[in-house]
N, C-alpha and C positions, 0 to 999 in steps of 0.2 A: 538790453539786459536789465531786469528789474533789480533795483537796489534792495538790500535786506538789512535788517537790524536784529539784534538778539532779543527774542521774546521770552525764552525760558533759559535760565542759567541755574542748573542744579549741581552742587558740588558735594562729594563724599557722603552721600546719603546712606545711612545704616539704620536697620530696624530689626528688632527681635520680638518674638512672641513667646511668652512662657519660657524664656531662657534659650530659645532656638533662634539663631540668626537667619533671617530671611532675605535681607539686603545687606551687602557688604561693600561699602565705599563706592556707591554708584555715582558717576558724574555724567552729565548730559547737557548739551547746549543745542537749542532749537532756534533757528532764525525764521524771520517772518515769511520767507519764501519756501520753507521746508515742508515737504510731505514725508514725515519720518515714520517708519514702521518698525516697531520693536517686536521681535519675533522670538518665541521660545516655547518649550513644552509646558503643559499644565504643571503648576507647582514651582515654576522657576522664579517667581516673585514679580511678574509683570503687573498683575492687578494691584498688588500692594504698592508698587512704585507709582503707577498712574494715579492711584487714589491720593497718594502723598503729594504728587506734583499738582493735582487739581485742588488741593487744600481741604480734602475731606478725611484725611487720616494724619496721624501724628508720626513723627520720626524721632529717633534717638539722637543722632548726630548728623551734622551737615547743614547745608543751607539751600533754600529754593527762592529764586527771584523771578518775578514775572514783570517784564518791562522795567527792571531795576527795583521793583517793590518787593521787599522781603515778605514771604508768605506768612510768617509768624508775627512780625512786628508791624507790618503795613497790610494786614489781612484784607481789609475792605478795599483798599486800592488795588491789591493784587487780584482778588477774586472778581473784581469788576471786569477784568479782561479775559476771564476763563469761561469756556464752555465745556461741560463735562457730560458725556454719555456713558453711564455704567452698563454693565452686562444686562441687567434686568430693566425692562421697559418701565418708565416711571410716570408716564402720562396716564391720567385717570380714564378707565374704560367707560365711566358713567357720564363723562362730558364729551362734547363734540371736539373735533380737532381745533376749531377756532376758539372754543371756550377754554381749552387747555392753554393755548397760547395767550389768551387774554388774562388768565389767572396768573401765569408766570410773569407776564409783563407788569401786572400790578405789584407783584412781590419785588420786582426790580425797581419799582418807583417810576416807571415810564408814564408820561402823560397819555391821556386817551388818544390825542391826535397822533403822537409819536408812535404809540403802540399800534394804532390802526394801520398806519403806513407800513411799519415794519412787518406786521403780521401778513398783510396782503403780499408783500414782496417775498416773504419766506414761503408762503403757501404756493406761490407761483414757481419759485425756484425748486421746491420739493415735488412739484407736479401734484399738489394736493388741493388745488383750488376747488375742483368739482366735488371733492369729498369732505370739504372743510366743515360742513354742517351735519355730518353723520357722526353718530356716537363712535368713539374709538373702539368699543367692543366689536364693531363690525369691520374693523380694518384688518388687512392681512399683516403678517409679520413684517414684511418689507415696509408697508405704509406706517406701521407703528414706529419702526426704527427711524424713518424719515421725519416723523413728527417729533421724536425725541431730539434729533439733530436740529430741527427748526427751533425748538424750545431753547436748546443750548446756545444758539446763535443770537438770541434776543439781546438787545443792548449793545455793549461795546466789546464783544468777544473778539480777542485778537489771536487766541490759540484754542483749538478744539481738541480735547482729549476724548478718545473713544476706546472702550475696553471690550474687545472681542465683538465688534458690532456685526460681523457677518455670520456668526455662528447660527446655524439653523436655517439660513436663507438658501433658497434654491440657487443653483449656479448662475442662471440668467439674471435673477434678482440681485445676487451678490455683485455681478459685473456692473449692472446699472447703478447700484449703490456706490460702488467704488468710483465710478465715473462722476457721480454727483460730488463726491468728496474732492476729486480733482478740480472740479469747477469751483467749489468753495475755496480751495487753496489758491486757484488762479486769481480769485478776487481779493486776495490779500490776507486770508486767515491761515495761520500756520496749523498744520495737522500733526498730531501724535496719536497713532493708532497702534494698539497692542493686539497681537494675534498669535495663534498657533497654526494658522493656515498659510502655507507657503504662497498660494496664489495672491493673497492680499498684499504681498510685498513686491510683486512684480512691477507695479506702476509707481512705486515710491521713488522720491528723489534721493533719500538716504535710508539705510537699513541698519539696525543694530541687532545683534544676536545675544540673547540673555540665557544664562545657564546658572542655576543654583545661586541666584541673588547677585550675579555680576554680569555686566555687559562685556563680553569676551571678544567681540569684533564689531567694527562699525565702518561704514563707508557707503559710497554709491553702489547700486547693484552691479555695475560694470567693474568697479574696483574689487568688490568681494569675489566676483566670479574669476577675475584675474588672479587674485591671491590664492584661491582654492586650487588652481591648476587643472580644474575639470574642463573637459571639452564637451563631447556629446554623450548622451545616454541612449538606452534602447527602450522604446515603449512597446509593450506586448499586450495585445488584446486577444485572448484565447479562452475557449470554454471546453469543458466545465472548469470554473474557478475552484481550485481545490488546493490543499496542502501539497498533494503529490505534484501538481503543476509547478508550485513555487520551488519545491525541492529539486525538481528536474532542471529548472532554469538555473538554480544556484549551483548545480553540479557541472555546468558547462564551462565554467572558468573560475579559477581560484581567486582572481582579483576582482570579481563582480560582487556587488552588494545588490540583493534583490529585495525590492520594497513593494508591498501590496498597497495600492491606493484605491480610491473609490471607483474610478472608471477604468483602470488598467493596472498592469504590473510594470514596474520600472526597474531596469537593470543599470546600475551605475558602474562603469568600468573604464579602463584606460583606452582601449582601442575597440570601440563598438563596431566599426566596419568589419573587423575580423570575426567578431562574435555573432553577428546577425545571421550568416549562413548556417552556423551551428544551431542557432535557435530555431530557424525555419525547418531544418532537417529533423531536429529532435521532436518538434511538435508534430510533424507529419508522421514520423515513425512511431510515436507514442499514442496516436489516435485522438489527439486534441484537435478541436476545430479552431483553425487560425483565422482571425478576422483582420488583424493588423500587427505588423512588426516593422518598426521604423526608428531611425535615429533622430534625436532632437537635441538642441543646445541645452546646456545645463540650466536648471531652474534655480531660483533662490532657495527652494527647499533642498535641492541637491547640495548646494553650496553650504547651507546650514549644517547638513549632516557631515560633509567633508571636513569643515573647520571645527566642529564641536564634538564629532563622534556621538551625536545624540539625535534621536528621532523626534520630530515635532508631532507626527501622527503616522498612522500606518504601522504595519508589522514587518520587521526586518528578518530576512533569512540569509 
Protein backbone atom coordinates (compact mmCIF):
# COMPACT_ATOMS: atom_id res chain seq x y z
CA UNK A 1 0.00 0.00 0.00
CA UNK A 2 1.41 3.39 -1.02
CA UNK A 3 2.22 5.77 1.80
CA UNK A 4 0.67 9.21 1.54
CA UNK A 5 1.31 12.67 2.89
CA UNK A 6 -0.82 15.79 3.03
CA UNK A 7 -0.37 17.86 -0.14
CA UNK A 8 -3.24 20.33 0.32
CA UNK A 9 -4.54 21.59 3.65
CA UNK A 10 -7.30 24.20 3.31
CA UNK A 11 -9.11 25.45 6.39
CA UNK A 12 -12.23 27.62 6.78
CA UNK A 13 -12.08 29.27 3.34
CA UNK A 14 -14.66 32.02 2.87
CA UNK A 15 -15.13 34.33 -0.09
CA UNK A 16 -17.62 37.05 -1.03
CA UNK A 17 -18.25 38.93 -4.27
CA UNK A 18 -20.04 42.28 -4.07
CA UNK A 19 -21.40 41.44 -0.66
CA UNK A 20 -22.65 37.98 -1.69
CA UNK A 21 -21.06 35.03 0.11
CA UNK A 22 -19.98 32.36 -2.42
CA UNK A 23 -17.84 30.19 -0.11
CA UNK A 24 -18.70 29.60 3.53
CA UNK A 25 -16.03 28.05 5.79
CA UNK A 26 -14.82 25.37 3.36
CA UNK A 27 -12.16 22.97 4.68
CA UNK A 28 -10.49 20.30 2.57
CA UNK A 29 -7.51 18.00 2.92
CA UNK A 30 -5.93 16.21 -0.05
CA UNK A 31 -3.27 13.53 0.34
CA UNK A 32 -0.65 12.57 -2.23
CA UNK A 33 -2.49 9.39 -3.21
CA UNK A 34 -5.90 11.03 -3.61
CA UNK A 35 -7.95 11.32 -6.78
CA UNK A 36 -10.51 13.70 -5.30
CA UNK A 37 -13.57 14.81 -7.26
CA UNK A 38 -15.54 17.83 -6.04
CA UNK A 39 -19.03 17.62 -7.51
CA UNK A 40 -21.82 20.16 -7.56
CA UNK A 41 -24.19 22.12 -9.80
CA UNK A 42 -23.14 25.22 -11.68
CA UNK A 43 -23.02 28.19 -9.33
CA UNK A 44 -22.20 26.15 -6.23
CA UNK A 45 -18.76 27.77 -5.79
CA UNK A 46 -16.59 24.96 -7.17
CA UNK A 47 -14.64 27.06 -9.68
CA UNK A 48 -14.10 29.84 -7.16
CA UNK A 49 -12.75 27.33 -4.65
CA UNK A 50 -10.37 25.61 -7.06
CA UNK A 51 -9.00 28.94 -8.29
CA UNK A 52 -8.29 29.90 -4.66
CA UNK A 53 -6.62 26.57 -3.91
CA UNK A 54 -4.51 26.89 -7.07
CA UNK A 55 -3.35 30.35 -6.00
CA UNK A 56 -5.00 32.38 -8.78
CA UNK A 57 -7.76 33.96 -6.68
CA UNK A 58 -7.90 35.71 -3.33
CA UNK A 59 -10.02 34.73 -0.33
CA UNK A 60 -11.42 36.63 2.63
CA UNK A 61 -10.69 34.29 5.54
CA UNK A 62 -9.03 30.95 6.12
CA UNK A 63 -5.73 29.37 5.10
CA UNK A 64 -4.34 27.25 2.26
CA UNK A 65 -1.14 25.24 2.53
CA UNK A 66 0.55 23.26 -0.22
CA UNK A 67 3.07 20.76 1.22
CA UNK A 68 3.13 22.92 4.34
CA UNK A 69 3.78 26.17 2.45
CA UNK A 70 1.23 28.93 3.04
CA UNK A 71 -0.14 30.02 -0.34
CA UNK A 72 -0.16 33.67 0.73
CA UNK A 73 3.07 34.00 2.72
CA UNK A 74 5.14 31.35 0.90
CA UNK A 75 3.56 31.90 -2.49
CA UNK A 76 6.50 30.91 -4.71
CA UNK A 77 7.23 27.74 -2.73
CA UNK A 78 3.57 26.75 -2.77
CA UNK A 79 2.96 27.52 -6.46
CA UNK A 80 6.03 25.49 -7.43
CA UNK A 81 4.10 22.31 -6.62
CA UNK A 82 0.78 23.29 -8.25
CA UNK A 83 -0.51 22.37 -11.69
CA UNK A 84 -3.74 24.12 -12.69
CA UNK A 85 -6.00 23.48 -15.68
CA UNK A 86 -8.84 26.07 -15.82
CA UNK A 87 -12.02 25.60 -17.84
CA UNK A 88 -10.76 27.55 -20.85
CA UNK A 89 -7.89 26.11 -22.90
CA UNK A 90 -4.84 28.29 -22.33
CA UNK A 91 -2.25 26.95 -24.78
CA UNK A 92 -1.70 29.14 -27.85
CA UNK A 93 -3.40 28.01 -31.06
CA UNK A 94 -0.64 29.71 -33.06
CA UNK A 95 2.15 27.56 -31.63
CA UNK A 96 2.74 23.84 -31.96
CA UNK A 97 2.18 21.56 -28.99
CA UNK A 98 5.92 21.30 -28.45
CA UNK A 99 6.43 25.07 -28.71
CA UNK A 100 3.75 25.64 -26.07
CA UNK A 101 5.48 23.26 -23.69
CA UNK A 102 8.87 24.87 -24.38
CA UNK A 103 7.40 28.32 -23.70
CA UNK A 104 5.94 27.34 -20.34
CA UNK A 105 9.12 25.44 -19.42
CA UNK A 106 11.09 28.67 -19.91
CA UNK A 107 8.62 30.56 -17.72
CA UNK A 108 9.23 27.98 -14.99
CA UNK A 109 12.99 28.44 -15.31
CA UNK A 110 13.72 24.88 -16.46
CA UNK A 111 17.06 24.36 -18.17
CA UNK A 112 16.98 23.36 -21.84
CA UNK A 113 18.13 19.82 -21.11
CA UNK A 114 15.66 19.37 -18.25
CA UNK A 115 12.83 20.84 -20.34
CA UNK A 116 13.65 18.65 -23.33
CA UNK A 117 13.50 15.47 -21.26
CA UNK A 118 10.28 16.41 -19.44
CA UNK A 119 8.57 17.52 -22.64
CA UNK A 120 9.30 14.25 -24.40
CA UNK A 121 8.01 12.25 -21.44
CA UNK A 122 4.85 14.32 -21.17
CA UNK A 123 4.13 14.14 -24.90
CA UNK A 124 4.47 10.38 -24.72
CA UNK A 125 2.25 10.12 -21.64
CA UNK A 126 -0.45 12.24 -23.30
CA UNK A 127 -0.16 10.29 -26.57
CA UNK A 128 0.73 13.52 -28.37
CA UNK A 129 4.20 12.65 -29.67
CA UNK A 130 3.05 12.31 -33.28
CA UNK A 131 1.08 15.56 -33.06
CA UNK A 132 3.72 17.56 -31.17
CA UNK A 133 4.83 19.62 -34.16
CA UNK A 134 1.36 20.50 -35.42
CA UNK A 135 -0.20 23.85 -34.59
CA UNK A 136 -2.61 23.60 -31.67
CA UNK A 137 -5.32 25.19 -33.84
CA UNK A 138 -5.49 21.82 -35.63
CA UNK A 139 -5.96 19.83 -32.39
CA UNK A 140 -9.26 18.30 -31.33
CA UNK A 141 -10.84 19.37 -28.04
CA UNK A 142 -9.51 16.29 -26.29
CA UNK A 143 -5.98 16.87 -27.58
CA UNK A 144 -6.05 20.49 -26.42
CA UNK A 145 -7.12 19.40 -22.95
CA UNK A 146 -4.30 16.84 -22.83
CA UNK A 147 -1.81 19.53 -23.84
CA UNK A 148 -3.09 21.80 -21.06
CA UNK A 149 -2.57 18.96 -18.57
CA UNK A 150 0.95 18.32 -19.89
CA UNK A 151 1.76 22.01 -19.45
CA UNK A 152 0.39 21.99 -15.90
CA UNK A 153 2.60 19.00 -15.01
CA UNK A 154 5.85 20.68 -16.05
CA UNK A 155 8.32 21.13 -13.21
CA UNK A 156 7.58 19.77 -9.76
CA UNK A 157 3.77 19.65 -9.75
CA UNK A 158 2.62 17.54 -6.81
CA UNK A 159 -1.07 18.35 -7.09
CA UNK A 160 -3.08 18.89 -10.25
CA UNK A 161 -6.22 21.05 -10.11
CA UNK A 162 -8.70 20.66 -12.97
CA UNK A 163 -11.81 22.80 -13.40
CA UNK A 164 -14.57 21.04 -15.41
CA UNK A 165 -12.01 19.39 -17.72
CA UNK A 166 -14.41 16.99 -19.47
CA UNK A 167 -17.13 19.48 -20.39
CA UNK A 168 -17.77 19.29 -24.13
CA UNK A 169 -15.79 16.08 -24.65
CA UNK A 170 -17.39 13.11 -26.37
CA UNK A 171 -18.14 10.19 -24.00
CA UNK A 172 -15.35 8.00 -25.36
CA UNK A 173 -12.84 10.88 -25.25
CA UNK A 174 -14.00 11.71 -21.69
CA UNK A 175 -13.43 8.11 -20.61
CA UNK A 176 -9.91 8.05 -22.10
CA UNK A 177 -9.10 11.42 -20.51
CA UNK A 178 -10.21 10.27 -17.06
CA UNK A 179 -8.15 7.10 -17.45
CA UNK A 180 -5.16 9.32 -18.23
CA UNK A 181 -5.76 11.24 -15.00
CA UNK A 182 -5.85 7.94 -13.12
CA UNK A 183 -2.45 7.09 -14.57
CA UNK A 184 -1.06 10.50 -13.54
CA UNK A 185 -2.42 9.93 -10.04
CA UNK A 186 -0.86 6.45 -9.86
CA UNK A 187 2.53 8.03 -10.62
CA UNK A 188 2.36 10.16 -7.49
CA UNK A 189 0.48 13.34 -8.40
CA UNK A 190 -2.61 14.15 -6.33
CA UNK A 191 -5.69 15.11 -8.36
CA UNK A 192 -8.46 17.56 -7.47
CA UNK A 193 -11.09 17.65 -10.22
CA UNK A 194 -14.23 19.76 -10.02
CA UNK A 195 -17.25 18.82 -12.12
CA UNK A 196 -21.02 18.84 -12.48
CA UNK A 197 -20.91 15.54 -14.39
CA UNK A 198 -21.63 12.50 -12.25
CA UNK A 199 -19.69 10.05 -14.43
CA UNK A 200 -16.48 11.97 -13.70
CA UNK A 201 -16.70 10.97 -10.03
CA UNK A 202 -17.16 7.22 -10.50
CA UNK A 203 -13.43 6.47 -10.60
CA UNK A 204 -12.43 8.86 -7.80
CA UNK A 205 -10.85 7.62 -4.60
CA UNK A 206 -12.73 10.32 -2.67
CA UNK A 207 -15.69 12.53 -3.55
CA UNK A 208 -17.04 15.75 -2.06
CA UNK A 209 -20.50 17.21 -2.72
CA UNK A 210 -20.69 21.00 -2.86
CA UNK A 211 -23.86 23.06 -2.52
CA UNK A 212 -24.17 26.85 -2.13
CA UNK A 213 -20.54 27.39 -1.16
CA UNK A 214 -20.24 24.51 1.30
CA UNK A 215 -18.99 20.91 1.11
CA UNK A 216 -21.96 19.05 2.56
CA UNK A 217 -20.73 15.43 2.25
CA UNK A 218 -17.38 13.74 1.69
CA UNK A 219 -16.05 10.19 1.51
CA UNK A 220 -15.18 7.33 -0.79
CA UNK A 221 -17.79 6.52 -3.45
CA UNK A 222 -18.65 3.36 -1.52
CA UNK A 223 -19.08 5.26 1.75
CA UNK A 224 -21.35 7.86 0.15
CA UNK A 225 -23.47 5.19 -1.54
CA UNK A 226 -23.84 3.42 1.80
CA UNK A 227 -24.84 6.65 3.57
CA UNK A 228 -27.41 7.45 0.89
CA UNK A 229 -29.33 4.21 1.47
CA UNK A 230 -29.89 3.88 -2.29
CA UNK A 231 -29.80 0.52 -3.96
CA UNK A 232 -30.71 0.08 -7.60
CA UNK A 233 -32.40 2.44 -10.03
CA UNK A 234 -34.17 1.82 -13.33
CA UNK A 235 -32.71 2.82 -16.69
CA UNK A 236 -35.34 3.43 -19.38
CA UNK A 237 -34.52 3.88 -23.05
CA UNK A 238 -37.72 4.48 -25.01
CA UNK A 239 -38.89 6.64 -27.89
CA UNK A 240 -40.16 9.10 -28.71
CA UNK A 241 -38.50 11.05 -25.93
CA UNK A 242 -41.09 13.54 -24.78
CA UNK A 243 -42.51 15.24 -21.72
CA UNK A 244 -45.46 12.85 -21.94
CA UNK A 245 -43.08 9.89 -21.56
CA UNK A 246 -41.46 11.46 -18.48
CA UNK A 247 -44.82 12.23 -16.89
CA UNK A 248 -46.03 8.69 -17.59
CA UNK A 249 -43.02 7.20 -15.82
CA UNK A 250 -43.39 9.61 -12.91
CA UNK A 251 -47.02 8.54 -12.46
CA UNK A 252 -46.14 4.87 -11.91
CA UNK A 253 -44.92 5.26 -8.34
CA UNK A 254 -45.15 8.01 -5.78
CA UNK A 255 -41.68 7.32 -4.39
CA UNK A 256 -39.82 7.47 -7.74
CA UNK A 257 -37.82 10.45 -8.97
CA UNK A 258 -37.60 10.53 -12.78
CA UNK A 259 -34.52 12.22 -14.27
CA UNK A 260 -33.92 12.87 -17.96
CA UNK A 261 -30.29 12.31 -18.94
CA UNK A 262 -28.42 12.51 -22.23
CA UNK A 263 -28.67 8.84 -23.23
CA UNK A 264 -31.63 7.57 -21.21
CA UNK A 265 -34.20 8.25 -18.51
CA UNK A 266 -33.47 7.20 -14.94
CA UNK A 267 -35.98 6.34 -12.23
CA UNK A 268 -34.62 6.45 -8.68
CA UNK A 269 -36.86 4.49 -6.33
CA UNK A 270 -36.87 2.24 -3.28
CA UNK A 271 -37.80 -1.09 -4.90
CA UNK A 272 -36.99 -1.03 -8.63
CA UNK A 273 -37.71 -4.75 -9.12
CA UNK A 274 -41.37 -4.11 -8.27
CA UNK A 275 -41.58 -1.08 -10.55
CA UNK A 276 -39.95 -2.57 -13.69
CA UNK A 277 -43.02 -4.68 -14.69
CA UNK A 278 -45.20 -1.57 -14.36
CA UNK A 279 -42.77 0.39 -16.58
CA UNK A 280 -42.76 -2.30 -19.28
CA UNK A 281 -46.56 -2.58 -19.24
CA UNK A 282 -47.09 1.19 -19.31
CA UNK A 283 -44.73 1.67 -22.25
CA UNK A 284 -46.37 -1.12 -24.24
CA UNK A 285 -49.90 0.12 -23.55
CA UNK A 286 -49.05 3.75 -24.33
CA UNK A 287 -47.48 3.13 -27.73
CA UNK A 288 -43.88 4.02 -26.89
CA UNK A 289 -41.06 2.03 -28.50
CA UNK A 290 -39.20 0.31 -25.67
CA UNK A 291 -35.48 -0.30 -26.31
CA UNK A 292 -34.21 -1.00 -22.81
CA UNK A 293 -35.56 -1.22 -19.27
CA UNK A 294 -33.14 -2.48 -16.64
CA UNK A 295 -32.05 -2.06 -13.04
CA UNK A 296 -28.57 -0.82 -12.18
CA UNK A 297 -26.63 0.03 -9.00
CA UNK A 298 -26.75 3.63 -7.76
CA UNK A 299 -24.39 6.06 -9.42
CA UNK A 300 -22.58 8.91 -7.72
CA UNK A 301 -25.06 11.25 -9.41
CA UNK A 302 -27.94 9.35 -7.79
CA UNK A 303 -26.21 9.61 -4.43
CA UNK A 304 -25.61 13.32 -4.92
CA UNK A 305 -29.30 13.93 -5.52
CA UNK A 306 -30.33 11.75 -2.59
CA UNK A 307 -27.99 13.45 -0.09
CA UNK A 308 -28.43 17.04 -1.31
CA UNK A 309 -31.89 17.09 -2.91
CA UNK A 310 -30.21 19.00 -5.74
CA UNK A 311 -29.73 18.08 -9.38
CA UNK A 312 -26.28 18.42 -10.93
CA UNK A 313 -27.68 18.18 -14.44
CA UNK A 314 -30.75 16.95 -16.25
CA UNK A 315 -34.40 17.77 -15.57
CA UNK A 316 -36.33 16.19 -12.72
CA UNK A 317 -39.98 15.16 -12.86
